[in-house]
C-alpha positions as CSV (number, residue, x, y, z in Angstrom):
1,M,145.8,33.1,113.9
2,D,144.4,29.5,113.5
3,R,146.0,26.8,111.3
4,F,143.6,27.3,108.3
5,A,144.2,31.0,108.3
6,R,147.9,30.5,108.1
7,I,147.5,27.9,105.3
8,K,145.3,30.3,103.3
9,T,147.7,33.2,103.8
10,T,150.5,31.0,102.6
11,L,148.6,29.7,99.6
12,E,147.5,33.2,98.5
13,K,151.2,33.9,97.9
14,Y,151.3,31.4,95.0
15,E,149.5,31.1,91.7
16,E,147.3,28.0,91.3
17,S,149.8,26.3,89.0
18,S,152.6,26.8,91.6
19,I,150.4,25.3,94.3
20,V,149.7,22.2,92.1
21,E,153.4,21.9,91.4
22,L,154.2,22.1,95.1
23,I,151.7,19.5,96.0
24,Q,152.9,17.2,93.3
25,K,156.6,17.7,94.5
26,Y,155.4,16.9,98.0
27,E,153.5,13.8,96.9
28,D,156.5,12.6,94.8
29,T,158.8,13.1,97.8
30,I,156.6,11.0,100.2
31,K,155.7,8.3,97.7
32,P,157.6,5.1,98.8
33,S,160.4,4.2,96.4
34,V,160.9,0.5,95.6
35,S,164.2,-0.5,93.9
36,V,164.1,-3.9,92.1
37,C,167.5,-5.3,91.1
38,V,167.3,-8.3,88.8
39,L,170.5,-10.5,89.1
40,G,171.4,-13.8,87.7
41,L,173.5,-15.8,85.2
42,Y,173.6,-14.5,81.6
43,S,170.7,-15.7,79.4
44,A,168.7,-16.6,82.5
45,G,165.7,-14.4,81.3
46,K,166.4,-11.2,83.5
47,S,165.5,-8.8,80.6
48,A,162.4,-10.8,79.6
49,F,161.3,-10.8,83.2
50,I,161.7,-7.0,83.5
51,N,159.9,-6.5,80.2
52,S,157.0,-8.5,81.7
53,L,157.1,-6.5,84.9
54,I,156.9,-3.1,83.0
55,G,154.5,-4.3,80.3
56,E,156.7,-3.3,77.4
57,D,159.5,-5.1,75.3
58,I,161.9,-2.3,75.9
59,L,164.9,-4.5,76.8
60,P,166.4,-6.8,74.2
61,S,166.2,-10.4,75.2
62,G,167.2,-13.8,73.7
63,S,168.9,-17.1,74.3
64,D,172.4,-15.5,73.8
65,P,173.8,-12.8,76.3
66,T,172.1,-9.5,75.3
67,T,172.7,-7.2,78.4
68,A,176.2,-5.7,78.5
69,K,175.4,-2.6,80.6
70,V,173.5,-1.8,83.7
71,F,170.1,-0.5,82.9
72,R,168.0,1.7,85.3
73,I,164.4,1.8,84.2
74,N,162.2,4.5,85.7
75,C,158.5,4.9,85.5
76,S,157.8,8.1,83.6
77,D,155.2,9.9,81.5
78,S,157.4,9.7,78.5
79,Y,159.9,7.4,76.6
80,S,163.6,8.3,76.8
81,V,167.1,6.8,77.0
82,S,170.0,8.7,78.4
83,F,173.6,7.6,78.4
84,E,177.3,8.7,78.1
85,L,178.8,8.4,74.7
86,D,182.4,9.2,74.0
87,D,182.6,11.6,77.0
88,S,179.3,13.4,76.2
89,F,175.9,12.9,77.8
90,I,173.2,12.0,75.3
91,S,169.5,11.9,75.7
92,V,167.2,10.3,73.2
93,C,163.5,11.3,73.6
94,Y,160.6,9.6,71.9
95,G,157.5,11.7,71.3
96,D,155.8,12.6,68.1
97,D,159.3,12.4,66.6
98,V,162.6,11.2,67.9
99,S,165.0,13.8,69.2
100,V,168.6,13.3,70.1
101,L,170.2,15.8,72.6
102,G,173.9,16.1,73.2
103,I,175.4,15.0,69.8
104,S,177.1,17.9,68.1
105,D,178.1,16.1,65.0
106,S,175.1,16.4,62.7
107,V,176.1,13.6,60.4
108,M,176.3,11.2,63.3
109,Q,173.0,12.5,64.7
110,E,171.2,11.9,61.4
111,E,172.6,8.4,61.1
112,L,171.6,7.6,64.6
113,L,168.2,8.9,64.0
114,S,167.7,6.8,60.9
115,K,168.6,3.7,62.8
116,I,166.3,4.3,65.8
117,S,163.2,5.6,64.0
118,Y,160.2,3.9,65.2
119,N,157.1,4.6,63.0
120,G,154.9,5.5,65.9
121,N,156.2,2.7,68.2
122,P,158.6,4.2,70.7
123,V,159.2,0.8,72.2
124,L,160.6,-0.6,69.0
125,G,162.9,2.4,68.6
126,M,164.1,2.1,72.2
127,N,164.7,-1.6,71.8
128,R,166.9,-0.9,68.7
129,L,168.8,1.8,70.5
130,I,169.4,-0.4,73.6
131,S,170.7,-3.1,71.4
132,M,173.1,-0.8,69.7
133,L,174.3,0.5,73.1
134,N,174.9,-3.0,74.4
135,Q,177.2,-3.6,71.3
136,E,178.7,-0.1,71.6
137,K,178.1,0.3,67.9
138,L,175.9,3.3,67.1
139,V,177.0,4.6,63.7
140,D,179.2,3.4,60.8
141,G,179.7,0.1,62.6
142,E,182.3,1.9,64.7
143,K,182.8,1.1,68.3
144,H,182.0,3.9,70.7
145,K,182.7,4.3,74.4
146,V,179.3,3.9,76.0
147,G,178.9,4.5,79.7
148,E,178.2,1.5,81.9
149,L,174.8,2.9,83.3
150,I,172.0,3.5,80.9
151,D,168.9,5.4,82.1
152,I,165.6,4.4,80.6
153,S,162.3,6.2,81.3
154,V,159.1,4.6,80.2
155,P,155.4,4.7,81.1
156,F,154.4,1.6,82.9
157,V,150.9,1.8,81.4
158,R,150.7,-2.0,80.8
159,S,152.5,-3.0,84.0
160,S,150.9,-4.9,86.7
161,L,153.0,-3.1,89.3
162,P,151.1,-0.7,91.6
163,V,152.7,2.4,90.1
164,G,150.2,4.7,91.6
165,K,151.3,3.7,95.1
166,F,155.1,3.3,94.6
167,D,157.9,4.8,92.7
168,F,159.5,1.9,91.0
169,V,163.1,1.8,89.8
170,I,164.1,-1.4,88.2
171,Y,167.8,-2.4,87.4
172,D,168.7,-4.9,84.7
173,T,172.3,-6.3,85.0
174,P,174.6,-8.3,82.8
175,G,175.0,-11.9,83.7
176,S,176.7,-12.5,87.0
177,N,179.2,-14.7,85.3
178,S,180.4,-11.9,83.0
179,D,184.1,-10.8,83.0
180,T,183.0,-7.3,84.1
181,N,180.9,-8.5,87.0
182,K,182.8,-6.5,89.6
183,K,182.6,-3.2,87.7
184,H,178.8,-3.7,87.1
185,L,178.3,-4.4,90.8
186,E,180.1,-1.1,91.7
187,I,178.0,0.8,89.2
188,L,174.8,-0.7,90.6
189,E,175.9,0.0,94.2
190,S,176.7,3.6,93.4
191,S,173.4,4.1,91.5
192,L,171.4,2.7,94.4
193,D,173.4,4.9,96.9
194,S,172.5,8.0,95.0
195,Q,168.8,7.1,94.7
196,T,167.3,9.4,97.3
197,K,164.1,11.3,97.8
198,G,163.8,15.1,98.2
């Protein structure tokens, strides 16, 4: 049996959609991954630089320190922010509407939704949410325990990065002169170690 006959026999076992999924999974697996870690003193412009790279003002930036967590920004087809909150895993997804997954308290969920609504602009809603996560104040002005690593997914549609050729993962870090520098370095190291293909 020649090579093409074997391939044809193998492909006949799958529906067309399954074949497309398998090919996509293979392509995703072999696409080179590029991790970009942006480090520096606080208020040095790290978040503004990353916003420029991805082509969206997702991350809050300013002359005062604004980044208190490690942010992992992934190129995606959709907008979302995932994080730990008071020992729960929360995912906020921006589509036609905002949806919050993982919060069982309906009052807290409604209050959070009212603060991160975006009127058709998911970037604005994500920026508000990320600001709140940095301050660890999500609802009622109460402080909540927010995990140190925040995952952000956003389409890099306005980015000048070659996103078709590479799978970019960009890390934004608090200023290197912050009191929690060692903890953030450990989180960054762990996150990079777990970033594998396949």
